[in-house]
N, C-alpha and C positions, 0 to 999 in steps of 0.2 A: 319312740319318745318324742314329745313335742315341747320345745322350750317356750315358756310364756313370759312376756315382759309387759309390765303395767306402766302406762304413761300418766302421771299425775301433773296436770298443768292448769293453773288457775286461769280464769277467764281472760283471754286476750294476751296471754304470756308467750304464745308461740306454739300452741299445740298442733295445729295443722301443718305449720312449717316443719316442726320436728318429725311428725309422722311421714310427711312426704320425703324428707331427707333420709329417714330410715328405710323407706321403701326403695329409694334410689340406691342406697348402700347395699341393700339385700336383694337387688333385682335378679341375682343369679341363684337365689334360694327360693324354696317353696314356702309361701307366706300366707297366713290368714290374718284378718283384721276385724276386730269388733269395735265399732264406733258408737259411743254413748253421748247423747245430748240431753240437756235439761228441757229444751223446748220440744214442741210437737213436731216441728220440721227439722230434719237432720241435715243441716247445711254442710257440716264437715264431711259427710259421706259423699256429697257431690264433689267436693274439693280434693278428695283423696282417692276416688274411684279410678281404677286402672285395670287393664286386661291382665289376666294371669294371677290375680290376687283374690282369694276367697274373702268376701266382705259380708258382714252382718251389721245391721243397724238397730240400735235400741234407743228410743226417744221418749221424751216426756217424763224425765226423772233421772235418778242416779242408780247405777247398778248395785250400789251398796245399801240401797234403801229397800224396804219390803215391797215397794211398788214395782220394782223391776228385777229384784234378786232372782226370782224363779226363771224369768226370761233369760237372764244372764247365764244361769246354770245350764238351761236347755241349749243355748247357743254354743257354750263351751263344749258340751257333749257332742253336739252336731259337728263342730269344727274338727274334732278328733277323727271323724270318719274320712276326712280328706287326706290326700297324700301331701302333707305339709310338714315343715321343720320348725316353724316359728309361728306363734300367735302374738300379735301386738294388740293390747287392749287400750284404747284411747278413752279414758274415763272422762266424764263431764267436768267442766271447769270448776264446779263446786263440790266435787267428789271428796268424801272422807273414806280413805281406804283401810281404816284400822281393822276391819273384819275380813280382809282379803283371804288370809290363810284359812280362816274359819269357813268361808264360802267354798274354797277349793276342797276342803276336807269332806264336804257333803257329797261331792261327786267322785271321790276316790273309789276306784274299782268299777265305776259305771261307764268309763270312757273306752273307746276303741284302742287308744294308745295312752300311755302314761303322760300326764301333764307335769312337766318339770318347771315349777315357778322359780325363775332365776333372779327375780328382783324387780324393783320399781325405780323409775327415773322421774324426778320432780323438776319441772322448769319454773323458775322464779322470775317474775317481772321486775327488773332492776328499777324501773321508773315508778311503779305503783305499789309494790309489795308492802313497804313499811307502813304506808298510810292505811292500807286495807287489812293489815294483819289482825288488829284487834276487833275488826268487824265480823270476820268469818272464822269460826273455829276450825273449819276444814283446812285452812291454810297451814296451821301448825301440824295437823295430822299428816298432811301430804309430805311435809318435810321430815317428820318423825319416822315415817314408814318407808322412806326411800334410801337407797344406797348410793345414788348419784344425784347431786344437786347442780342444776345448770342455771347460772345467773345469766339470763338472756336480756337482750336490748341494752347491752352495756354501752352502745354508741349514743344512747340518749341521756346518759348521766355522767357526772364527773367521777374521778378516781376516789374521792373522799366518800362518796355514797357507796361505791363498790366495796370499799374496805369495811364500812359500817355494816353493810348488808351481809358480807361474808362472816363477820363476827357474830351477827344476829343468828345466822343459820347454824354456825358452829355451836352456839349456846343451846340450840335445840337438838341438833344431831351432830355430835363431835366426831363420829366415825365415818360419816359419808364423804365420798370423793366430791370435791367442788370443781366446777368448770365455769369460766367466764367467757361469754361469746356474744355475738350479734347474729340474728337470723339462724340460730342453732347451727352455726358453722363450726364443726369440730369432728374429730375422728370417732364416729359413732360406733363402728364395729369394735374398736378398741374399748370404748366405754362399756358396751354391752358385755364384752368378754370379762370385764372387771366386776360385773354385778354379782350380788348375792343377797338373799332375803335378809331383812333386819331380824335381830333376835328378840325383838319386843313381842310380848304375848298379844294375841288378838283382843280387841276391845269392841264394844258396841259402836257402830258408826253413828256420827251425829247427823247423818242424812236421814231425815224422817219426812213424812208427808206434811207434818205440821210446820216445820221450819224452812221449807223451800222458799226461794225468792219468788218475786212476781215475774212471770214470763209471759210476754205478750207477742202474738204473731200478727203481723200486719200484711194483708193481701192487697196487691196492686191490681186494680181491675183494668188498667190501661197504661199505655206509655206515658211518661211524665217528662217535663222539661228538666234537664240536668241542673240548670241554675236553681230551679225551685227545689229539687231534691237536696242540693247542698244547703240551701237556706233551712229546709226542714230538719236536716241532721244537725246543723249548728244550733237549732232551737232545742232539740230534745236530747242530744248526746250527753250534755253535762249532767243530766238527771238519770243516767243509766250506768251500769257497770260494763255492759257489752252490747253491741249491735252487730248483726251479720246477716247476710242474705243476698238476694239477687233482684234487680229491678231493671226494666227496659226503659231507656230514655230515647230522645230523638237521635242520639249518637250510637245507639246499640245497647246490647246487654251489658250491665254493669254489676260487679261484685262490690258489696258494701261491707266494710269492716271498721268498727269503732271500739275504742277502749277509753272509757270516761269521755272527756271532751275532744280527744284526738281521733279523727276519722279519715278514711280513705275511700274514694270512689274510683274504681279502676275497671278497664275493659275486661270482659271474661269471654274466652274463646270457646268454652265448652257448651254443653247443652243442658238445660234445666227444664223440668216439667212444671214448674210453678214459679211465680214471681212474688216472693215473700221476703220480709225481713223479720228477724226475731230480736226482741228487746228483753234484756234481763236487768231488773232494777229492784230496789227495796221500797220504792215510793209508788206503789201500784195505782191508787186512786188519783193522786196528783199527776202521775205520768199519763194516765188515760185522758185527763183533761187537757194536758199540754199537747198530746198527740192529736186530739180532736181539733184543737184550735190551729195548730201548725198545718194540719191537713187542709183545713179551710183556707188558710192564708197563702200557702205556698204550692199546694198540689191540686187545687181546684176540687177537693173532695174525692180524689181518685183512690183513696185507701179504704178498704173494708176492714174493720176491726173485729 
């Protein structure tokens, strides 16, 4: 039997941090990971890849949408052929998991080993959740269908906001365990041991081809000046929900991470096969115009869109 855990984490709430923490906690276990990204380039797979872990990547959509559901099922079946004890599924940041149990029922009896779905963990961004809740239907579903709710980034807000957010979460899912943390620092093995699937019936996922956000992949054709890269991000980040990727500057390879207008450019010691950043936004045409102008002003036109 293989235990399956679903990670529901809205854009920029700490998904990669959480998955890496889980892999560290389960380093003595045999683990498989399925990483799902909305964009065509799977940045998270680079950030979480490690020896001894079976890894599968699913990009350019949600595993709960018709566009990737079949691929998700095939990867789950393939994972059961390995000698593993756990499968962690890192859903895309905009995933609506309401049909998870329905999806698993499709492959019942088709796998090498029985898949035991032990539940879902939802990570909530303490800083941005309340403002974004009414914009994305998937946020409510992520909370509804999880047995553990982690209020992350608590260091960025005051206690009043934490209390208000906790009450908000309880109004949606009163039976879920709640945890408050920064950088997903908590007893993860204990948290996983307390998981159980929610008793709600499966629903149609709101993830459809028609309502997906605008995802733009920018390719860097050459090294750029780090000062120009920072100016570029200052210009476009406020018009996005999420930015992530890798860029080479005169100082070396850099990892880019942004949530709304807050961004970080930091050294990356690993190896990447491409130099891209992925933008997720709801203002597609406007963003394309902003990117084109910022590319000309700050990066000497070194971006290919």
